[in-house]
N, C-alpha and C positions, 0 to 999 in steps of 0.2 A: 471491420475487424482490426485494420492497421491502427485506427484511432484508439481502440482499446489498449493495444500494446503500448502505444505512445503515452497514453494517460498513466498506465501502470508504471511505465519506466520513469515518468516525471515524478509520480507519487513516491516511488521507491527512492529516487534521488533526493527528493526533499526530506523524506524520513531519515535517510542515511545522514544527511547534513545536520538535521536536528538531533539525531542520536549522538553525534560527536559533541554537541553542546550540552544537552540535557538527557542523560541516560536514564535517570531514575523514573521520571514521569513519562517520558516518551516510550519507554519499553512497553508499558501497558497499552498506550495508544497505538503503537506499532502492531502489537498482537491483535488488537481489536480491528484495526484497519486491514490487516493482512487477512483475517478471517472474513471480514465483510467483502473485501475485493474478491476473495476466492469464491464466496457464495455468488456474488454478482456475475463473475465470469462464467461460473458453472451454469447459472440460470440462463445466460445469453447463448450458451452452446447447445440448447435443446435440439 
């Protein structure tokens, strides 16, 4: 479970860094990844 939080933190950090450089395209990618990560975490918490 700690690994998941670390991975999510790294992903959020990378997305945040990318957002500062390319907001237009990354906004859609961020939303998709956010929804996918949410689904993945919710599925693992059965």
